[in-house]
All heavy atoms as TSV, in Angstrom:
chain	resi	resn	atom	element	x	y	z
A	1	VAL	N	N	24.285	-37.527	52.634
A	1	VAL	CA	C	23.374	-38.495	52.065
A	1	VAL	C	C	23.761	-38.702	50.610
A	1	VAL	O	O	24.070	-37.735	49.906
A	1	VAL	CB	C	21.916	-37.987	52.155
A	1	VAL	CG1	C	20.971	-38.924	51.441
A	1	VAL	CG2	C	21.498	-37.781	53.585
A	2	LEU	N	N	23.756	-39.937	50.156
A	2	LEU	CA	C	24.013	-40.257	48.753
A	2	LEU	C	C	22.754	-40.870	48.162
A	2	LEU	O	O	22.232	-41.860	48.666
A	2	LEU	CB	C	25.184	-41.237	48.621
A	2	LEU	CG	C	25.493	-41.708	47.207
A	2	LEU	CD1	C	25.968	-40.556	46.332
A	2	LEU	CD2	C	26.536	-42.807	47.238
A	3	VAL	N	N	22.251	-40.259	47.091
A	3	VAL	CA	C	21.081	-40.777	46.389
A	3	VAL	C	C	21.553	-41.255	45.020
A	3	VAL	O	O	22.119	-40.477	44.250
A	3	VAL	CB	C	19.994	-39.689	46.230
A	3	VAL	CG1	C	18.804	-40.228	45.442
A	3	VAL	CG2	C	19.553	-39.159	47.587
A	4	GLN	N	N	21.337	-42.531	44.744
A	4	GLN	CA	C	21.761	-43.098	43.474
A	4	GLN	C	C	20.551	-43.279	42.572
A	4	GLN	O	O	19.529	-43.812	42.998
A	4	GLN	CB	C	22.450	-44.444	43.695
A	4	GLN	CG	C	23.728	-44.300	44.509
A	4	GLN	CD	C	24.388	-45.628	44.778
A	4	GLN	OE1	O	23.729	-46.607	45.090
A	4	GLN	NE2	N	25.707	-45.650	44.643
A	5	THR	N	N	20.685	-42.799	41.324
A	5	THR	CA	C	19.592	-42.911	40.364
A	5	THR	C	C	20.143	-43.421	39.037
A	5	THR	O	O	21.350	-43.407	38.792
A	5	THR	CB	C	18.895	-41.555	40.128
A	5	THR	OG1	O	19.856	-40.607	39.671
A	5	THR	CG2	C	18.245	-41.030	41.387
A	6	LYS	N	N	19.238	-43.842	38.192
A	6	LYS	CA	C	19.591	-44.278	36.850
A	6	LYS	C	C	18.650	-43.563	35.888
A	6	LYS	O	O	17.425	-43.635	36.040
A	6	LYS	CB	C	19.438	-45.792	36.724
A	6	LYS	CG	C	19.963	-46.355	35.443
A	6	LYS	CD	C	19.839	-47.884	35.474
A	6	LYS	CE	C	20.687	-48.505	34.402
A	6	LYS	NZ	N	20.585	-49.974	34.438
A	7	VAL	N	N	19.224	-42.862	34.927
A	7	VAL	CA	C	18.437	-42.151	33.928
A	7	VAL	C	C	18.474	-42.990	32.662
A	7	VAL	O	O	19.551	-43.254	32.114
A	7	VAL	CB	C	19.000	-40.736	33.672
A	7	VAL	CG1	C	18.188	-40.030	32.606
A	7	VAL	CG2	C	19.016	-39.932	34.966
A	8	GLN	N	N	17.312	-43.426	32.217
A	8	GLN	CA	C	17.244	-44.292	31.054
A	8	GLN	C	C	16.706	-43.522	29.851
A	8	GLN	O	O	15.710	-42.815	29.947
A	8	GLN	CB	C	16.351	-45.492	31.333
A	8	GLN	CG	C	16.896	-46.381	32.428
A	8	GLN	CD	C	16.024	-47.586	32.698
A	8	GLN	OE1	O	14.816	-47.522	32.556
A	8	GLN	NE2	N	16.639	-48.688	33.096
A	9	GLY	N	N	17.413	-43.676	28.745
A	9	GLY	CA	C	16.983	-43.072	27.497
A	9	GLY	C	C	16.840	-44.137	26.427
A	9	GLY	O	O	17.078	-45.323	26.672
A	10	GLU	N	N	16.455	-43.708	25.245
A	10	GLU	CA	C	16.284	-44.661	24.144
A	10	GLU	C	C	17.606	-45.304	23.742
A	10	GLU	O	O	17.670	-46.484	23.449
A	10	GLU	CB	C	15.667	-43.956	22.938
A	10	GLU	CG	C	14.218	-43.585	23.134
A	10	GLU	CD	C	13.635	-42.931	21.905
A	10	GLU	OE1	O	14.138	-43.164	20.783
A	10	GLU	OE2	O	12.673	-42.168	22.061
A	11	LYS	N	N	18.680	-44.498	23.726
A	11	LYS	CA	C	19.960	-44.993	23.249
A	11	LYS	C	C	20.994	-45.173	24.351
A	11	LYS	O	O	22.020	-45.801	24.133
A	11	LYS	CB	C	20.529	-44.048	22.192
A	11	LYS	CG	C	19.678	-43.947	20.948
A	11	LYS	CD	C	20.306	-43.050	19.932
A	11	LYS	CE	C	19.447	-42.956	18.690
A	11	LYS	NZ	N	20.057	-42.119	17.672
A	12	ARG	N	N	20.742	-44.588	25.518
A	12	ARG	CA	C	21.783	-44.599	26.536
A	12	ARG	C	C	21.182	-44.547	27.939
A	12	ARG	O	O	20.163	-43.912	28.166
A	12	ARG	CB	C	22.674	-43.374	26.312
A	12	ARG	CG	C	23.849	-43.317	27.203
A	12	ARG	CD	C	24.724	-42.151	26.857
A	12	ARG	NE	N	25.774	-42.135	27.854
A	12	ARG	CZ	C	26.911	-41.543	27.703
A	12	ARG	NH1	N	27.161	-40.892	26.614
A	12	ARG	NH2	N	27.814	-41.564	28.646
A	13	ASN	N	N	21.853	-45.197	28.870
A	13	ASN	CA	C	21.490	-45.133	30.288
A	13	ASN	C	C	22.644	-44.497	31.040
A	13	ASN	O	O	23.802	-44.751	30.736
A	13	ASN	CB	C	21.231	-46.530	30.853
A	13	ASN	CG	C	20.057	-47.199	30.194
A	13	ASN	OD1	O	19.121	-46.547	29.754
A	13	ASN	ND2	N	20.100	-48.505	30.095
A	14	ASN	N	N	22.324	-43.657	32.005
A	14	ASN	CA	C	23.346	-43.006	32.810
A	14	ASN	C	C	23.081	-43.228	34.285
A	14	ASN	O	O	21.947	-43.166	34.740
A	14	ASN	CB	C	23.380	-41.496	32.549
A	14	ASN	CG	C	23.751	-41.166	31.135
A	14	ASN	OD1	O	22.883	-41.014	30.298
A	14	ASN	ND2	N	25.025	-41.060	30.852
A	15	LYS	N	N	24.165	-43.460	35.034
A	15	LYS	CA	C	24.095	-43.550	36.484
A	15	LYS	C	C	24.357	-42.142	37.026
A	15	LYS	O	O	25.364	-41.520	36.699
A	15	LYS	CB	C	25.151	-44.520	36.998
A	15	LYS	CG	C	25.176	-44.655	38.490
A	15	LYS	CD	C	26.307	-45.567	38.932
A	15	LYS	CE	C	26.456	-45.438	40.434
A	15	LYS	NZ	N	27.737	-45.937	40.892
A	16	VAL	N	N	23.439	-41.639	37.829
A	16	VAL	CA	C	23.571	-40.304	38.400
A	16	VAL	C	C	23.511	-40.414	39.920
A	16	VAL	O	O	22.549	-40.959	40.466
A	16	VAL	CB	C	22.458	-39.349	37.891
A	16	VAL	CG1	C	22.635	-37.956	38.467
A	16	VAL	CG2	C	22.446	-39.297	36.365
A	17	ASP	N	N	24.565	-39.944	40.582
A	17	ASP	CA	C	24.618	-39.935	42.047
A	17	ASP	C	C	24.523	-38.493	42.531
A	17	ASP	O	O	25.211	-37.614	42.012
A	17	ASP	CB	C	25.929	-40.539	42.550
A	17	ASP	CG	C	26.060	-42.013	42.218
A	17	ASP	OD1	O	25.023	-42.679	42.035
A	17	ASP	OD2	O	27.197	-42.498	42.137
A	18	TRP	N	N	23.672	-38.266	43.491
A	18	TRP	CA	C	23.461	-36.945	44.073
A	18	TRP	C	C	23.998	-36.966	45.505
A	18	TRP	O	O	23.572	-37.787	46.307
A	18	TRP	CB	C	21.966	-36.618	44.117
A	18	TRP	CG	C	21.262	-36.801	42.813
A	18	TRP	CD1	C	20.804	-37.974	42.286
A	18	TRP	CD2	C	20.943	-35.790	41.874
A	18	TRP	NE1	N	20.215	-37.746	41.079
A	18	TRP	CE2	C	20.277	-36.415	40.792
A	18	TRP	CE3	C	21.148	-34.408	41.830
A	18	TRP	CZ2	C	19.824	-35.712	39.691
A	18	TRP	CZ3	C	20.686	-33.708	40.728
A	18	TRP	CH2	C	20.041	-34.359	39.683
A	19	ARG	N	N	24.918	-36.083	45.845
A	19	ARG	CA	C	25.407	-35.963	47.227
A	19	ARG	C	C	24.706	-34.767	47.859
A	19	ARG	O	O	24.723	-33.674	47.311
A	19	ARG	CB	C	26.910	-35.741	47.258
A	19	ARG	CG	C	27.673	-36.951	46.890
A	19	ARG	CD	C	29.115	-36.863	47.360
A	19	ARG	NE	N	29.858	-37.991	46.855
A	19	ARG	CZ	C	29.808	-39.215	47.356
A	19	ARG	NH1	N	29.075	-39.443	48.411
A	19	ARG	NH2	N	30.499	-40.192	46.825
A	20	LEU	N	N	24.111	-35.030	49.000
A	20	LEU	CA	C	23.365	-33.998	49.700
A	20	LEU	C	C	23.899	-33.844	51.114
A	20	LEU	O	O	24.441	-34.786	51.685
A	20	LEU	CB	C	21.878	-34.367	49.765
A	20	LEU	CG	C	21.208	-34.548	48.410
A	20	LEU	CD1	C	21.033	-36.011	48.126
A	20	LEU	CD2	C	19.902	-33.827	48.368
A	21	THR	N	N	23.717	-32.657	51.642
A	21	THR	CA	C	24.068	-32.403	53.037
A	21	THR	C	C	22.864	-31.759	53.711
A	21	THR	O	O	22.049	-31.115	53.053
A	21	THR	CB	C	25.325	-31.510	53.145
A	21	THR	OG1	O	25.714	-31.425	54.514
A	21	THR	CG2	C	25.075	-30.112	52.627
A	22	GLU	N	N	22.774	-31.955	54.995
A	22	GLU	CA	C	21.653	-31.390	55.741
A	22	GLU	C	C	22.000	-29.982	56.197
A	22	GLU	O	O	23.035	-29.745	56.803
A	22	GLU	CB	C	21.324	-32.268	56.950
A	22	GLU	CG	C	20.038	-31.875	57.627
A	22	GLU	CD	C	19.630	-32.872	58.693
A	22	GLU	OE1	O	20.037	-34.046	58.627
A	22	GLU	OE2	O	18.901	-32.452	59.600
A	23	GLU	N	N	21.130	-29.053	55.873
A	23	GLU	CA	C	21.306	-27.663	56.265
A	23	GLU	C	C	20.432	-27.382	57.495
A	23	GLU	O	O	19.974	-28.303	58.161
A	23	GLU	CB	C	20.884	-26.752	55.101
A	23	GLU	CG	C	21.754	-26.916	53.864
A	23	GLU	CD	C	22.883	-25.935	53.807
A	23	GLU	OE1	O	22.628	-24.743	53.988
A	23	GLU	OE2	O	24.023	-26.369	53.567
A	24	ASN	N	N	20.161	-26.143	57.724
A	24	ASN	CA	C	19.325	-25.733	58.859
A	24	ASN	C	C	17.942	-26.363	58.790
A	24	ASN	O	O	17.348	-26.485	57.723
A	24	ASN	CB	C	19.181	-24.205	58.885
A	24	ASN	CG	C	20.509	-23.522	59.101
A	24	ASN	OD1	O	21.423	-24.084	59.700
A	24	ASN	ND2	N	20.641	-22.315	58.596
A	25	LYS	N	N	17.440	-26.754	59.916
A	25	LYS	CA	C	16.082	-27.272	60.066
A	25	LYS	C	C	15.812	-28.492	59.191
A	25	LYS	O	O	14.719	-28.694	58.704
A	25	LYS	CB	C	15.057	-26.177	59.789
A	25	LYS	CG	C	15.170	-25.001	60.744
A	25	LYS	CD	C	14.157	-23.931	60.448
A	25	LYS	CE	C	14.382	-22.745	61.375
A	25	LYS	NZ	N	13.513	-21.637	61.081
A	26	GLY	N	N	16.835	-29.300	58.942
A	26	GLY	CA	C	16.641	-30.541	58.218
A	26	GLY	C	C	16.501	-30.427	56.715
A	26	GLY	O	O	16.223	-31.416	56.049
A	27	GLN	N	N	16.686	-29.247	56.155
A	27	GLN	CA	C	16.594	-29.087	54.704
A	27	GLN	C	C	17.833	-29.687	54.047
A	27	GLN	O	O	18.943	-29.535	54.544
A	27	GLN	CB	C	16.468	-27.613	54.323
A	27	GLN	CG	C	15.175	-26.987	54.766
A	27	GLN	CD	C	15.075	-25.531	54.332
A	27	GLN	OE1	O	16.064	-24.896	54.015
A	27	GLN	NE2	N	13.863	-25.020	54.322
A	28	LEU	N	N	17.632	-30.365	52.929
A	28	LEU	CA	C	18.746	-30.966	52.209
A	28	LEU	C	C	19.209	-30.037	51.093
A	28	LEU	O	O	18.407	-29.366	50.453
A	28	LEU	CB	C	18.337	-32.314	51.625
A	28	LEU	CG	C	18.013	-33.392	52.647
A	28	LEU	CD1	C	17.506	-34.646	51.954
A	28	LEU	CD2	C	19.220	-33.710	53.501
A	29	LYS	N	N	20.518	-30.023	50.876
A	29	LYS	CA	C	21.120	-29.196	49.830
A	29	LYS	C	C	22.026	-30.083	48.989
A	29	LYS	O	O	22.836	-30.841	49.527
A	29	LYS	CB	C	21.936	-28.068	50.462
A	29	LYS	CG	C	22.664	-27.205	49.464
A	29	LYS	CD	C	23.484	-26.139	50.169
A	29	LYS	CE	C	24.288	-25.336	49.176
A	29	LYS	NZ	N	25.126	-24.332	49.841
A	30	ILE	N	N	21.892	-30.002	47.657
A	30	ILE	CA	C	22.760	-30.777	46.770
A	30	ILE	C	C	24.135	-30.127	46.772
A	30	ILE	O	O	24.266	-28.935	46.519
A	30	ILE	CB	C	22.193	-30.818	45.340
A	30	ILE	CG1	C	20.836	-31.523	45.324
A	30	ILE	CG2	C	23.175	-31.501	44.386
A	30	ILE	CD1	C	20.104	-31.423	44.003
A	31	VAL	N	N	25.173	-30.916	47.051
A	31	VAL	CA	C	26.539	-30.394	47.067
A	31	VAL	C	C	27.385	-30.939	45.925
A	31	VAL	O	O	28.429	-30.377	45.603
A	31	VAL	CB	C	27.242	-30.655	48.421
A	31	VAL	CG1	C	26.572	-29.843	49.521
A	31	VAL	CG2	C	27.259	-32.129	48.775
A	32	ASP	N	N	26.941	-32.031	45.294
A	32	ASP	CA	C	27.673	-32.576	44.151
A	32	ASP	C	C	26.766	-33.518	43.382
A	32	ASP	O	O	25.862	-34.141	43.947
A	32	ASP	CB	C	28.927	-33.327	44.609
A	32	ASP	CG	C	29.869	-33.696	43.458
A	32	ASP	OD1	O	29.774	-33.085	42.380
A	32	ASP	OD2	O	30.703	-34.575	43.665
A	33	VAL	N	N	27.006	-33.589	42.084
A	33	VAL	CA	C	26.312	-34.519	41.208
A	33	VAL	C	C	27.382	-35.252	40.407
A	33	VAL	O	O	28.276	-34.620	39.847
A	33	VAL	CB	C	25.347	-33.784	40.242
A	33	VAL	CG1	C	24.683	-34.764	39.290
A	33	VAL	CG2	C	24.300	-32.998	41.017
A	34	SER	N	N	27.299	-36.569	40.367
A	34	SER	CA	C	28.226	-37.375	39.558
A	34	SER	C	C	27.426	-38.079	38.477
A	34	SER	O	O	26.399	-38.699	38.764
A	34	SER	CB	C	28.932	-38.428	40.408
A	34	SER	OG	O	29.765	-37.819	41.354
A	35	VAL	N	N	27.878	-37.962	37.239
A	35	VAL	CA	C	27.235	-38.642	36.121
A	35	VAL	C	C	28.224	-39.672	35.590
A	35	VAL	O	O	29.331	-39.313	35.183
A	35	VAL	CB	C	26.830	-37.644	35.015
A	35	VAL	CG1	C	26.184	-38.380	33.844
A	35	VAL	CG2	C	25.893	-36.574	35.562
A	36	ASP	N	N	27.808	-40.913	35.631
A	36	ASP	CA	C	28.670	-42.026	35.198
A	36	ASP	C	C	30.049	-41.956	35.848
A	36	ASP	O	O	31.076	-42.167	35.206
A	36	ASP	CB	C	28.783	-42.074	33.678
A	36	ASP	CG	C	27.468	-42.441	33.007
A	36	ASP	OD1	O	26.662	-43.148	33.636
A	36	ASP	OD2	O	27.243	-42.019	31.857
A	37	GLY	N	N	30.079	-41.597	37.122
A	37	GLY	CA	C	31.326	-41.574	37.888
A	37	GLY	C	C	32.140	-40.296	37.775
A	37	GLY	O	O	33.191	-40.178	38.393
A	38	VAL	N	N	31.668	-39.326	36.995
A	38	VAL	CA	C	32.391	-38.065	36.841
A	38	VAL	C	C	31.727	-37.010	37.729
A	38	VAL	O	O	30.576	-36.627	37.507
A	38	VAL	CB	C	32.403	-37.589	35.369
A	38	VAL	CG1	C	33.120	-36.255	35.245
A	38	VAL	CG2	C	33.049	-38.627	34.481
A	39	SER	N	N	32.465	-36.549	38.719
A	39	SER	CA	C	31.955	-35.576	39.684
A	39	SER	C	C	31.951	-34.176	39.079
A	39	SER	O	O	32.975	-33.700	38.585
A	39	SER	CB	C	32.833	-35.584	40.934
A	39	SER	OG	O	32.580	-34.445	41.724
A	40	MET	N	N	30.816	-33.521	39.132
A	40	MET	CA	C	30.728	-32.146	38.635
A	40	MET	C	C	31.567	-31.214	39.508
A	40	MET	O	O	32.190	-30.285	39.009
A	40	MET	CB	C	29.268	-31.674	38.604
A	40	MET	CG	C	28.375	-32.520	37.716
A	40	MET	SD	S	28.906	-32.583	35.990
A	40	MET	CE	C	28.487	-30.960	35.463
A	41	LEU	N	N	31.616	-31.490	40.809
A	41	LEU	CA	C	32.395	-30.668	41.728
A	41	LEU	C	C	33.876	-30.735	41.391
A	41	LEU	O	O	34.555	-29.711	41.290
A	41	LEU	CB	C	32.154	-31.129	43.169
A	41	LEU	CG	C	32.849	-30.353	44.278
A	41	LEU	CD1	C	32.356	-28.907	44.302
A	41	LEU	CD2	C	32.592	-31.007	45.621
A	42	VAL	N	N	34.382	-31.934	41.158
A	42	VAL	CA	C	35.793	-32.107	40.811
A	42	VAL	C	C	36.085	-31.463	39.461
A	42	VAL	O	O	37.100	-30.788	39.283
A	42	VAL	CB	C	36.175	-33.599	40.818
A	42	VAL	CG1	C	37.567	-33.814	40.249
A	42	VAL	CG2	C	36.083	-34.162	42.225
A	43	ALA	N	N	35.171	-31.641	38.495
A	43	ALA	CA	C	35.361	-31.053	37.165
A	43	ALA	C	C	35.397	-29.532	37.246
A	43	ALA	O	O	36.234	-28.889	36.604
A	43	ALA	CB	C	34.258	-31.522	36.222
A	44	GLN	N	N	34.515	-28.939	38.046
A	44	GLN	CA	C	34.500	-27.481	38.190
A	44	GLN	C	C	35.761	-26.980	38.866
A	44	GLN	O	O	36.319	-25.961	38.464
A	44	GLN	CB	C	33.265	-27.038	38.966
A	44	GLN	CG	C	31.993	-27.121	38.166
A	44	GLN	CD	C	30.780	-26.700	38.955
A	44	GLN	OE1	O	30.775	-26.707	40.185
A	44	GLN	NE2	N	29.730	-26.334	38.260
A	45	LYS	N	N	36.222	-27.668	39.893
A	45	LYS	CA	C	37.458	-27.261	40.568
A	45	LYS	C	C	38.622	-27.284	39.595
A	45	LYS	O	O	39.460	-26.379	39.585
A	45	LYS	CB	C	37.752	-28.174	41.765
A	45	LYS	CG	C	36.902	-27.908	42.970
A	45	LYS	CD	C	37.303	-28.835	44.106
A	45	LYS	CE	C	36.471	-28.602	45.346
A	45	LYS	NZ	N	36.852	-29.492	46.445
A	46	SER	N	N	38.681	-28.315	38.775
A	46	SER	CA	C	39.752	-28.439	37.790
A	46	SER	C	C	39.675	-27.313	36.759
A	46	SER	O	O	40.691	-26.737	36.373
A	46	SER	CB	C	39.654	-29.797	37.099
A	46	SER	OG	O	40.618	-29.905	36.087
A	47	GLU	N	N	38.459	-26.998	36.331
A	47	GLU	CA	C	38.273	-25.920	35.344
A	47	GLU	C	C	38.695	-24.572	35.929
A	47	GLU	O	O	39.391	-23.785	35.274
A	47	GLU	CB	C	36.818	-25.863	34.892
A	47	GLU	CG	C	36.563	-24.814	33.832
A	47	GLU	CD	C	35.119	-24.773	33.373
A	47	GLU	OE1	O	34.286	-25.556	33.867
A	47	GLU	OE2	O	34.821	-23.927	32.517
A	48	VAL	N	N	38.305	-24.297	37.152
A	48	VAL	CA	C	38.682	-23.043	37.813
A	48	VAL	C	C	40.197	-22.955	37.959
A	48	VAL	O	O	40.803	-21.917	37.668
A	48	VAL	CB	C	37.977	-22.902	39.185
A	48	VAL	CG1	C	38.586	-21.774	40.004
A	48	VAL	CG2	C	36.481	-22.678	38.993
A	49	ALA	N	N	40.827	-24.044	38.373
A	49	ALA	CA	C	42.278	-24.047	38.537
A	49	ALA	C	C	42.981	-23.781	37.208
A	49	ALA	O	O	43.966	-23.034	37.155
A	49	ALA	CB	C	42.737	-25.380	39.114
A	50	SER	N	N	42.459	-24.349	36.141
A	50	SER	CA	C	43.044	-24.148	34.822
A	50	SER	C	C	42.923	-22.695	34.374
A	50	SER	O	O	43.870	-22.111	33.838
A	50	SER	CB	C	42.362	-25.065	33.803
A	50	SER	OG	O	42.847	-24.812	32.509
A	51	ILE	N	N	41.774	-22.095	34.604
A	51	ILE	CA	C	41.575	-20.688	34.218
A	51	ILE	C	C	42.510	-19.791	35.015
A	51	ILE	O	O	43.144	-18.889	34.455
A	51	ILE	CB	C	40.104	-20.269	34.402
A	51	ILE	CG1	C	39.214	-21.019	33.400
A	51	ILE	CG2	C	39.932	-18.753	34.224
A	51	ILE	CD1	C	37.728	-20.866	33.656
A	52	VAL	N	N	42.618	-20.021	36.317
A	52	VAL	CA	C	43.499	-19.201	37.160
A	52	VAL	C	C	44.948	-19.361	36.708
A	52	VAL	O	O	45.695	-18.383	36.611
A	52	VAL	CB	C	43.339	-19.555	38.654
A	52	VAL	CG1	C	44.420	-18.904	39.492
A	52	VAL	CG2	C	41.955	-19.155	39.151
A	53	LYS	N	N	45.343	-20.584	36.385
A	53	LYS	CA	C	46.717	-20.830	35.940
A	53	LYS	C	C	47.018	-20.101	34.629
A	53	LYS	O	O	48.081	-19.511	34.468
A	53	LYS	CB	C	46.945	-22.328	35.757
A	53	LYS	CG	C	48.339	-22.681	35.291
A	53	LYS	CD	C	48.511	-24.177	35.125
A	53	LYS	CE	C	49.907	-24.493	34.609
A	53	LYS	NZ	N	50.078	-25.917	34.366
A	54	ASN	N	N	46.070	-20.121	33.695
A	54	ASN	CA	C	46.296	-19.547	32.370
A	54	ASN	C	C	45.992	-18.053	32.270
A	54	ASN	O	O	46.641	-17.346	31.502
A	54	ASN	CB	C	45.482	-20.294	31.317
A	54	ASN	CG	C	45.950	-21.715	31.140
A	54	ASN	OD1	O	47.144	-21.987	31.126
A	54	ASN	ND2	N	45.018	-22.641	31.016
A	55	LYS	N	N	45.000	-17.597	33.030
A	55	LYS	CA	C	44.541	-16.209	32.883
A	55	LYS	C	C	44.619	-15.392	34.163
A	55	LYS	O	O	44.307	-14.205	34.150
A	55	LYS	CB	C	43.099	-16.192	32.379
A	55	LYS	CG	C	42.911	-16.832	31.022
A	55	LYS	CD	C	41.467	-16.770	30.597
A	55	LYS	CE	C	41.246	-17.426	29.245
A	55	LYS	NZ	N	39.825	-17.364	28.859
A	56	GLY	N	N	44.952	-16.034	35.272
A	56	GLY	CA	C	45.006	-15.331	36.548
A	56	GLY	C	C	43.623	-15.119	37.137
A	56	GLY	O	O	42.609	-15.487	36.549
A	57	VAL	N	N	43.604	-14.502	38.305
A	57	VAL	CA	C	42.338	-14.267	39.010
A	57	VAL	C	C	41.445	-13.313	38.221
A	57	VAL	O	O	40.231	-13.505	38.138
A	57	VAL	CB	C	42.595	-13.735	40.439
A	57	VAL	CG1	C	41.298	-13.360	41.122
A	57	VAL	CG2	C	43.343	-14.775	41.261
A	58	ASP	N	N	42.039	-12.306	37.589
A	58	ASP	CA	C	41.238	-11.381	36.781
A	58	ASP	C	C	40.567	-12.114	35.621
A	58	ASP	O	O	39.418	-11.832	35.283
A	58	ASP	CB	C	42.104	-10.237	36.258
A	58	ASP	CG	C	42.533	-9.277	37.363
A	58	ASP	OD1	O	41.821	-9.207	38.395
A	58	ASP	OD2	O	43.567	-8.614	37.194
A	59	GLY	N	N	41.282	-13.044	35.025
A	59	GLY	CA	C	40.699	-13.844	33.949
A	59	GLY	C	C	39.562	-14.719	34.441
A	59	GLY	O	O	38.556	-14.904	33.757
A	60	LEU	N	N	39.704	-15.269	35.643
A	60	LEU	CA	C	38.631	-16.067	36.238
A	60	LEU	C	C	37.401	-15.204	36.463
A	60	LEU	O	O	36.287	-15.598	36.120
A	60	LEU	CB	C	39.086	-16.692	37.561
A	60	LEU	CG	C	38.004	-17.436	38.351
A	60	LEU	CD1	C	37.468	-18.623	37.561
A	60	LEU	CD2	C	38.546	-17.879	39.698
A	61	LEU	N	N	37.601	-14.019	37.020
A	61	LEU	CA	C	36.465	-13.120	37.260
A	61	LEU	C	C	35.776	-12.740	35.955
A	61	LEU	O	O	34.546	-12.707	35.875
A	61	LEU	CB	C	36.923	-11.878	38.017
A	61	LEU	CG	C	37.396	-12.120	39.451
A	61	LEU	CD1	C	37.964	-10.832	40.046
A	61	LEU	CD2	C	36.276	-12.666	40.306
A	62	ALA	N	N	36.553	-12.476	34.921
A	62	ALA	CA	C	35.984	-12.129	33.614
A	62	ALA	C	C	35.173	-13.293	33.056
A	62	ALA	O	O	34.070	-13.109	32.516
A	62	ALA	CB	C	37.092	-11.723	32.644
A	63	THR	N	N	35.699	-14.505	33.204
A	63	THR	CA	C	34.997	-15.696	32.722
A	63	THR	C	C	33.692	-15.900	33.473
A	63	THR	O	O	32.653	-16.188	32.870
A	63	THR	CB	C	35.889	-16.941	32.868
A	63	THR	OG1	O	37.089	-16.741	32.108
A	63	THR	CG2	C	35.194	-18.196	32.382
A	64	LEU	N	N	33.722	-15.727	34.773
A	64	LEU	CA	C	32.508	-15.856	35.575
A	64	LEU	C	C	31.467	-14.806	35.204
A	64	LEU	O	O	30.273	-15.104	35.116
A	64	LEU	CB	C	32.846	-15.778	37.071
A	64	LEU	CG	C	33.639	-16.951	37.634
A	64	LEU	CD1	C	34.071	-16.656	39.065
A	64	LEU	CD2	C	32.842	-18.236	37.570
A	65	ARG	N	N	31.935	-13.608	34.957
A	65	ARG	CA	C	30.996	-12.544	34.538
A	65	ARG	C	C	30.333	-12.901	33.209
A	65	ARG	O	O	29.140	-12.667	33.021
A	65	ARG	CB	C	31.721	-11.209	34.437
A	65	ARG	CG	C	32.021	-10.606	35.799
A	65	ARG	CD	C	32.614	-9.197	35.681
A	65	ARG	NE	N	33.051	-8.744	36.975
A	65	ARG	CZ	C	34.318	-8.636	37.349
A	65	ARG	NH1	N	35.293	-8.896	36.503
A	65	ARG	NH2	N	34.629	-8.232	38.557
A	66	GLN	N	N	31.109	-13.445	32.275
A	66	GLN	CA	C	30.547	-13.837	30.977
A	66	GLN	C	C	29.459	-14.898	31.139
A	66	GLN	O	O	28.443	-14.855	30.466
A	66	GLN	CB	C	31.644	-14.398	30.071
A	66	GLN	CG	C	32.548	-13.369	29.485
A	66	GLN	CD	C	33.640	-14.009	28.631
A	66	GLN	OE1	O	34.038	-15.148	28.895
A	66	GLN	NE2	N	34.118	-13.275	27.649
A	67	HIS	N	N	29.679	-15.835	32.038
A	67	HIS	CA	C	28.725	-16.928	32.228
A	67	HIS	C	C	27.460	-16.490	32.966
A	67	HIS	O	O	26.446	-17.187	32.896
A	67	HIS	CB	C	29.374	-18.086	32.996
A	67	HIS	CG	C	30.343	-18.853	32.162
A	67	HIS	ND1	N	29.972	-19.703	31.146
A	67	HIS	CD2	C	31.700	-18.889	32.185
A	67	HIS	CE1	C	31.042	-20.223	30.590
A	67	HIS	NE2	N	32.120	-19.751	31.202
A	68	THR	N	N	27.522	-15.364	33.664
A	68	THR	CA	C	26.340	-14.935	34.421
A	68	THR	C	C	25.533	-13.866	33.685
A	68	THR	O	O	24.491	-13.455	34.177
A	68	THR	CB	C	26.758	-14.375	35.807
A	68	THR	OG1	O	27.661	-13.291	35.628
A	68	THR	CG2	C	27.390	-15.462	36.648
A	69	GLN	N	N	25.996	-13.441	32.541
A	69	GLN	CA	C	25.240	-12.414	31.787
A	69	GLN	C	C	24.336	-13.022	30.765
A	69	GLN	O	O	24.425	-14.062	30.295
A	69	GLN	CB	C	26.209	-11.446	31.123
A	69	GLN	CG	C	26.955	-10.631	32.141
A	69	GLN	CD	C	27.932	-9.647	31.494
A	69	GLN	OE1	O	28.036	-9.557	30.288
A	69	GLN	NE2	N	28.642	-8.935	32.317
């Protein structure tokens, strides 16, 4: 399911698209959010790939630990 919204502010308006999938018993789960055409899922994948390339898997794990503390 794709839900398209527009967030309006005093100085700026943003188009926000929410991608959802149906889970068990008809519950919806957000799987991606795009703001002005930029997918958070794609951005996160790119960021993870960059960390693994530069710091390896151990560096990725360390980065994830920092963000969860």
